[in-house]
N, C-alpha and C positions, 0 to 999 in steps of 0.2 A: 442093478446098481447103475447110477449115472456114470457115464464115461468121464475119466479124468481129462481136464482141459490141458492141452500141451502148453509148455512154456512159451512157444511161439505164438499161440493163440492169445495167451494172457498178455504178453508184451505188445502184440498188435492192438489189442483192445485198449490198452493204456496209451499206446503211441497215438491213437486216433482221438485222444482227448487231451487237450493242452494242459490238463491238471498236472501232467508229468513234469512240465517245465518249471514249476515252482516247488518240486520235490528233489532236493539235492541227491538223495540216494538213487533216484532213478537215472539222473544224468550220469552218475557214476557207473551204474549197470551198463548203460549203452556205451560208455567210453571203454569199459572193460571188454565188451564184446568185440569192438574194433575201433580203437581210439583214432587211428589215422583216417579211416573212411568217415567216421562220425564227424570229425573236424572238417574234412573236405566237403562234406554234404551239408554244411552250415548247421550242424547239430540237429539234423532232421532224422528222427528215428523211424519214421514211416518209410523213407527211402532206404535207410540202412537195412531194415527188416526185409525189404523186397529182394535184397541181395543174399539173404540167408534162407535156405530151405529149413523146414522143421528139423530135419536130421542134422544138418550142418549147425544149426543153433544149439541143438542138444549137445553135440560134441564140444562146441565152444564153451557152453555153460558148465560142462563137467570140468573142462580144463581150468576154468576160472573159479570154480566152486560157487556158482551163482544161483543154484536152484532154490535154496532157502531164502535168499535175498529177493528173488523174483516172486516167490510165493507169498512172502510177507508183504511186499509192495502191492501185489494184486488184492490181498485181503484188505489192506488199508484203502485201496481205491474203491473196492465194493462197499465197504462201510461208509466211506465219505459220500458216495453217490446215493446211498439209501437212507442216510441219517435223517431223522425228523426231529432233532433236538437242538437246532441251530438258533442263533439270535433272531433270525428272520421269522422262525416259526412263532416266537413269542411277540415280536414287535411289528411284524409286517403281514400278519395273517390276512388282513383285509385284501391283500394283493394276490392271494393264492388262486382265486377263481379267475381274475382278470389282471394280468401282470403289468409291469411298467415296460414300455417300449422305448429303448434307449437308442437314439439315432446319432450317428457320427460318420463324418466323411472318411475317417481313418481310424484303424485300430492297431496299436502296437502291442502285440502279444508275445511274439518270439521272432528271432531273426530269420527263421525258415519260412515265415509267412509275411511277405513284404507288401503289406497293404497299409503302410504307415510311412510318414516322412520324419516325424519328430515329436516334440512335446505334447501336442494335442492328441496324437494317436496313442502314445504311450500312456497318457493319462486315461484315455478311454479304455485301453487294455487293462490297466490297473483297476479301473471302476468295475469292469466285468469280473475280474479275479476276486476282488473283495466281495462283490455281491454274491459270488458263488460260495466263498468261505462262510459268509454270514447267513446264507440261505435266503437271500432276498429274491422274491419272484420277479424276474426281469429277463427280457430278451433284447439282444442287440440287433441293430439294423445298419448295414453299411454296403459298400460296393466291393466287388471282387476285381482287383486290378491285375491283369495278366502280366504286365511289365512293372508294376509297382512304381516306387519312386526311383529316381535315377541312381546309377552307380557313378561314383566320383573318382576321377584320377587327375593328377596335376601334371601338366606338360612341362617341357624344358624351360618355358618362360615363367613358370610358377602360376600359370593361369588354369582355373578350374575347367575341366572338360567333363561332359556327361555322356553316359551310354546306358542303354536299356537292354535287358535280357528277358525274354518271355519265359514264364514259368510253366511247368507242366502240372496241372491239377492232380494228375494221377500220383504224383510224388508228395502230395500234401495231405494233411489230416482233414480233408473236406469230403462232403457227400453232396451230390446233386439230388435235390428232392424230387420224388416221383409220386405219381398218383397211384390208385389201387390197381391200375392196369399196367404199371411199369413204365408209363410215359412221363417224361420230364415235365414238371409243372412250369407253366409260363404265365407271366403277367405282362401287361402292356400299358403304355401311357401314350395318349393321343396328343399330337400337336396339330397345328392348322394344316400341315402338309403331309404328315406321315404318322406312323406308329413306331414307338420304341419298344421292342420286346426284350425280355430278360428271363433267364432261368434263376433258380434260387439255390445257392450253395450254402450248406450248413457246416459250421465249425463248432465243435463242442469245447467249451471252456469251463471245465469242472462241471458244476450243475447248471451252468448257463448255456443257452443256445444262442449263437451268433449267426444271423442270416445275411449273406452277402449276395447282392444282385449282380449277375454276370450278363452283359449285353453281347457277348461274343457268341451269338447263336445264328443259325442259318436264315431265320426269318428276317433278320435285320439287313439294311443296306450296309455297304462297306463303312460309310461314315459312322453309322450307329454301332457297328460291331467294334469300332475303335473307341467308343465312349468310355468303356471301362478298361482301356489299355493302360493308361498312365494316371497316377495320382497328381493332381494340381498341374496337369499339362494342358496344352492347347490354348485357344483364345476364349473370348467371352461367350461365343456360341457353344463351344464345347462345355464350358463351365455350367451354363444354365441348363443344358441337357443332362449333364451329370446330376445336377441338383434336382431337376424334375424327376429323374429316375429314383434318386435316393429318397425324396420326400413322398411324392405321390406313389411312385412304384413301391416304396417300402411299406406304406399302409396297405396297398393292394396285395402285396406278398403275405402280409400277416393275415389278411382276410382269406386268401387262398388256402392258408394252412389252418384255418379255423381258430386263429388267435384274435381275441377281441380285447385289446389293451385298455386298462382303466386309466392309465396315465401315459401321455406323450412327453418324453424328455428329449429336447433338442440340444445336443452338445455343439454349441456354436450355430450360426445362422445358415449353414449349408443345407440343413434339412427343414428349413422353415415352410416349405410347401406342404409338409405332412398334414398340419392341421386343416388345410384347405380340403384335402381329400376326406378327412373326418367330417367336416362341415357338409360336404357334398353328400356323404352317406346319410347324415342325419336328415337332410332335406329330402333325399329320395326315399329313405326307408322309414323315417318317423314322421314325415309330413310337416316338418318344421319350416318356418320361413328363415331367411338368411340371418336376420338379426338374432333370433332365438338360438339358432344352431351355432352361430359364432360365440354367443354368450356361454352356452353349454360346453362347447369345445375348449374355449379359453380357460374355463374353470378347472379343467383337468390337464392343462398344459404347464410344463416346466421348461424354462429356457435358461441355459448357462451361456453367458457371454464371456469370451476370452480375450477380446481384442481392444486395447485402449488407444489404438492408432486408427484415426478416421479412414485412412486409405486401406486398411485391412478388412473393411466390410464390403461384401459383394454388392455391387450395384449394376443394374441393367437398364438399357433404354427401352422406350415404349415399344419399338419395333420387335425387339427380342421377346418382350413380355407378351405381346399380342400373339406372335407366332407360336410360342411355347405354352402359354397359360391361357390363351384364348378359349379353348374348349372347356377348360375348367370354369372360366368366367361365365360362359354360356350356361353351364350346368348350375352355377350359383345364382344365376339371374342378374349378373353384373355386366354392365357395358364396360367399354375400355377404360373410361375415366374412373368408374367404380372399382375396377380391378387395380388400376394404378394407385388409387388412394390407399389401398391396403399397405402398400410399400413406401408411402411418402410420409414424411413428417408433417408437411402442409398438404393436405388432400386437394386443395384448390390450386396448387402451383403446377401448371402444365409443363414447366421446364425441369422439375425435379425428377431425377431417375428413381427407379424402383429399388429399394434397399431391403435385402433379405433380413437384416437385423431388425429393421422397423417392423417388418411383417411378423417376425418371431415375437417381438414385444406385444404386438397387437393381438396375437392369437394365444397368449399364455397369461395367466394371472399370477404366476410365480416366477420371478426372474432373479438370477443371482450372478454376481461377479465371483472371482475365484481367489480373492484375498480381501482383507479388510481395506487396504489402500485402494485396491482396484475397484471396490464398491464405491468409494468416494469419487474416483475418477469417472466411473460409469454413470453415477447419478448426475454428475456435472455434464458429461458428454450428451446424455439423453434426456436432460431436463426439458428440452423443447417438445417432447412428446406429452408432457404433462404441464402445460404453461400455467395452470391454475394452482399448482402446488409449489411450495418452497423447495429448494434443493434437497434439504434434509428429509423431506416427505416423499421424495421420488421412490416408487415401489420397486427398487432394485436392492436386494440384500446382498449377502456374501456367504459363501461356504468355501473356506480355504482348501485348496487342493492338497492331496496327500499321496503317498506312494505305497504300493503293495509290498509289505515287509518281506514275505517269503520269496518274492521274485528278485529282490535286490540285496538281500542279506547274504554275505559270503558264508559258505559252509563252515569255515574255520571260526568265524565270529559266532555263528549259531551255537557252536560247542560252549562258548562262554555264556551265551544267553541261557542255554539249557541248564547250566550249572548254577547261575546266580539268580535267575528269575523263577517265579512260581511254576509249578507243573502246568503243562498245557498253556503257557503264557501266550503262545501264538494264536490261541482262540480269543484272546482278550487284549489285543494290541491297542485298542482305543481307550483303555482305562489307565489313568496315570499311576495308580498305586502298583500296578503290575511292573512298571519300569523302575520303581524306587530301588529295587535290589541291585541295580547295576553298580551302585556305589560300592558293593562288596567285592567287585572284581579286583584282584591284586594288580598293582602297576606293572610288574614284570610280565605277567601273563598277557595283559592287554597290549603292551608294547611289542612283545615278541610276536603276537598274533598279527598285529598291524604290519610289522616288519616283513613277515612272511608273505602277506598279501601284496605289499609294496614290491618285494623282490619278484613275485609272479608278474606284476604289472610291467616291470622293467624288462623281463625276459620276453613278454608278449610284445612290448613296444619295439624292442630290438628286432624281433622276427618280422614285424610289420614293416619296419624301415628297410630291412634287407629285401623283402619282397618288392617294395616300392623301387629301390635302387636297381634290383635285378631287371625289373620291367623296363627301366631306362638304360639297361645294358651297361651298368657300372662295371668297373674292372674288379678282378678278384681281390686286389689289394684293398680297394675301397670297401668292398663287401666285408672283408675281414675286419676292417676298422669298426664297422657298425656293430659287430658282435660284442664289442666292449664299450659301446657308447652308453652314456648315462651312468650315474653313480648311485648305487643302492642306498648309500648313507646320506645322500644330499637331500635337502628340503625339496620335495617334489610337489609342484603346483599344477593342477589340471584346469583346462578351460575347454569346454566342449559344448557347443550350441550352434544354432543357426547363425550364419554370418550376415545377419541383417545390420544395417548401419547403426541403428539405435542401441544395439547390444555392445558396440564399441570394442570389438576384439583387440584393437590396436591401442587402447587407452594405456596399457602398461608401457608402451614404447614412446610416450611423449617426451621422455628424457632418456634417450638411448645410452648415453655415456654413463649416467648414474646407474642405470639398470645393468649395464655390462660390468661395472665395477662390483656390484653385488653378486651377479651370477658367477664371476670368476674369482671371487674371494676363496682361496684355497682352504682357509680355516672354517668358513661357514658358507659353502656353495649353495646355489639355488638353481633349479632346473624346471623347465616348463614343458608340458605336453599340451599341444593345441590340436583340436580337430573340430570338424563341422562342415556343413555345406551351405553355400549360398544358392538361392533360388536361381534356376537357369536364366531367368530374365532380369536378374538383379545385378547390373553391371557395377554399381557402387559396392555392393557386398562382395563381389568377386575381386574388386580391386583391393579391399581390405584384407581378404584372404591371401591374395598375391603378396601383399606387403609382409605378412607373417611368414609365408613361405620363403621369401627372399631373405628375410632377417635370419631365419633358421640356417640359411646357407652361408651367411656372412662370417668373417673371421672372428668377430667378437662373440658370436653366439652359437657357433658350431658345437653341437653336442649339448648346449645349454637350453636351446629352444628347439623342439622338434614338432613337425606337423605330420599328422597321420591321416591318410586318405580314407574315404568311404566309411565314415562313422556309422555304426549300427548298434543294435541292442546288445550284441555279444560284446562289442568293444566297450559299450557303456558300463557293463558289469565289471569288466577288468578295471576300468578307470575309476569308477566311484568306489570300488572296494579297496583300491590300492594307493590313492593319492594322500599326501599329508594335508593339503589345503585345496579347497575348491574355490576358484576365482569366478566372480560374476559381477560385471560392472556395466549394467544397462544405464541408459539415461533416465533417471527417475522422473516421472512415475510411469514409464512405458513398459515395464515388466509386469504383466497381469498377475502372475504368481511365480512361475518357475518351480520345477520339482526335482531337477537334477541334484541340487544341493541337499535336498531331503534324503536322497539315496545315500549320499556321502555320510550324513549323520549316523545312519544305521551301522555303518562300518567303522566308525571311530574317527573319520576325517573331520576337519574343521572348516567352517565356511568363512570366506573372506569376500564380502559382498556389499554393494550399495544397499542402503536401507530402502529397498523396493520390494514389491511382491510379498511373498511369504516371509522373507528375512526381516522386513519392517515390523512384523509382529512376533518374531522369534528371538531376535537378538536381545540379550540382557546384560552385555558387557563382560560376561564371564564364560559364554559358551561359544565364542567365535570372535570374528573381527569385522569391523564396519569400515566402509569407505565413505567419508563425508559424515555430515551430521544430520542428514535428512532435509536440509534446506534446499530449495530450488531457485536458482538464479534465473531472472527473466531472459537473459541472453544465453542460449545453448553453448556458444563458444566459451563463454566465461565459466559456465558450469563444467564443461569438459576440462578446462584448465584446473579448476578447483579439485575435481575428483581425481585427476591424474596426479596432482601433488599429494593429495591425501593417500592415494594408493601406494605410492612409492615411500612415503614417510611411514605409514603403518607397516609396510613390508619390512623396511630396514630397522625400525626402532621397536616394533612390538613382535612381529612374527618371527623374524630371523633370531632376534635376541632370545626369545622364549624357547624356540625350538632347540637351539644349541646350548641352552643352559642345562648342564647335566650334573647328576650326583656322582658318588663314588662308583656306582654300578653302571655308569653311562646311561642312566635313565633320565629323560627330560621330565622331571617330576611335575613341574608347573604345567607343562604342555599336557601331560597325562590327566591331570586334574580337570583341564578344560575338555578333554575328550570325554571323560566320564560324565561331566556335567551336561555336555551337549546331547549325549545319548539319553540321559535320564530325563532332561527337561523338554526335549524336543521329539523323542521317538513316539510318544503317545499322541502328541498333538498333530503331527504332520505325516500320518499314515493313512492309507486309503480306507481301512476299516472305519476309522473315525469319520472320514469324509462321507462314506456311503451311509453310515448311521445318521449323520446329520441330514443327508438328502432324504432318507426315509422319514425321519421325524418332522422335518421342517418343510418338506416339499411333497414327497410322494403320498404320505397318508392324508395330509390336508387336501391334496388334489383329488385323491381317490374318493374322499368323502363329499366331493362336489361343493365344498364351501367356497365362498367368494373372498375369504381372508387372504391378504397378501403375505408373501414370505417375510417373516421378521428379519431384521438385520442381526446377524450373529454377533454376539459380544466378542 
């Protein structure tokens, strides 16, 4: 008889696949094994299990009566991994033999794997998770950052400071790929002056494999070993070398593993060098000329653009391109001007730099923005690439972003979902009829569940504030005061995003006196939780952040506005699951999509946003609140004043009024109706399963078929 697998071996197998992180019962198991250490280790079960021998774990499992739970979870995991009855088996079978290769500079999968900075990475992580749940044949390609994105702390002047900590791959759910002889697989990319080497690190994300390239290997110079140290760090030279490794190196890594993708999906322009390597291979292996190889490669290319701001697109001068892409140009039979032309809007303009986004458009036949409005903005922004077409005919469609439901839905809310939605609803989150049953939830149950999540958020916020104050050596008296800060019954508004100037984190304080009066109204109080990071080189963004920090320390807003340092995925979960209202006030139309507010929807919170990105196509007047009417003033300063007035007016006369309007049972009946409508009307539309299904139907399958049809504009 086969030997019974120990619970240590079962949990180790599960911990080495990130599937566990969207299964609430597994997080509960790891917490019950050792809650203190699990929390201290950034919820990293791999590292936790290294501290437990099989014998010690057996003893602990007996104490907590965990054996049946662990065995049940392991059976579920094995069934999930071997299932052949998924949506993808029916709708994406064409990709089974040759999968989609999904390239992204960052992947936000879990807080214990810090290879992400924010929204783009979390979106990419959710894309992989939903592709896994749906059974879509796809592999991910990225970079393995040893120091990740920076850790943030605020100094005594309220100014953001950055620090970096190197991670130990041995404590992470990653495997370094080796050949049949046990030697690490290496790939290399040539420049004019050197070679950049990298090993391949694999991360299992459910049924999806994510391959991350790691340049920290002995064969590299010290400069090149640092290439994959930090995400979005360094100068232009560092950036182009990272993107060379991601794009060209990524395709070579796939080839080294025997993976021949049918579709290349570039998530933003960082990976736009990838199609050039595919073209080179077609020339070398299939005897094609450059024009034919470009045409064939572009037919199977998909490009998602995320940036509606011109300055956000990577551009490089001719010297950097020649140094780093010169060998590729030689292999393609292109001289310097021919190579530069691939990245120029005007191929004949010798003064125009090389743009990665332009290259991505030219090497893919299916391009999409990430919301309906962003599609309009992108067609206008890039119409110059198709001067013979009207703006409406520019071949850039849109697939609106969504979030992975099981990653962001609170366990307490899931109990409600399981009761009022159809059986196995989580396998059909992209279908509107599945969500209709949410109307059946009783107001009292929904409100009490939300209040419990809000109370958890406030406890978590207090603990973070105490840690921040302790680091600054606050007195015992001041620390004690923080333990009672914030009111669990007060209207709680969350704001968490990158502190880029166009996101206008300080819009709420255009009229500080009026805001203070609202916040300090004892009958109807309001409190705000702010968090987010400014890019290390963004002095303007840092000054806005400092303004919020200083405001939180002022007499009028002490305890009414708090700023929490070092925002990450773990804090995201607490915040989106516990706030009453999610505030988002970018300068329209500069928010490509935004997904944080979609996470709030799942947990019953209401959105309060400018009609930009996803909210422009989600808001119906009864499922949340809008700032402004969608009109854009030609003068940004006037627009800011308009939006600031609308924001405070809606807050005072709609949000506060509705939130504090209670029945005899102290239930905000009108507010609860909006919560239910928000979940019912938006949950199915703005989740990652629907998003990935759209990509399969409108991009991947047409691209895999080799047709020349352009992506249609989604309705």
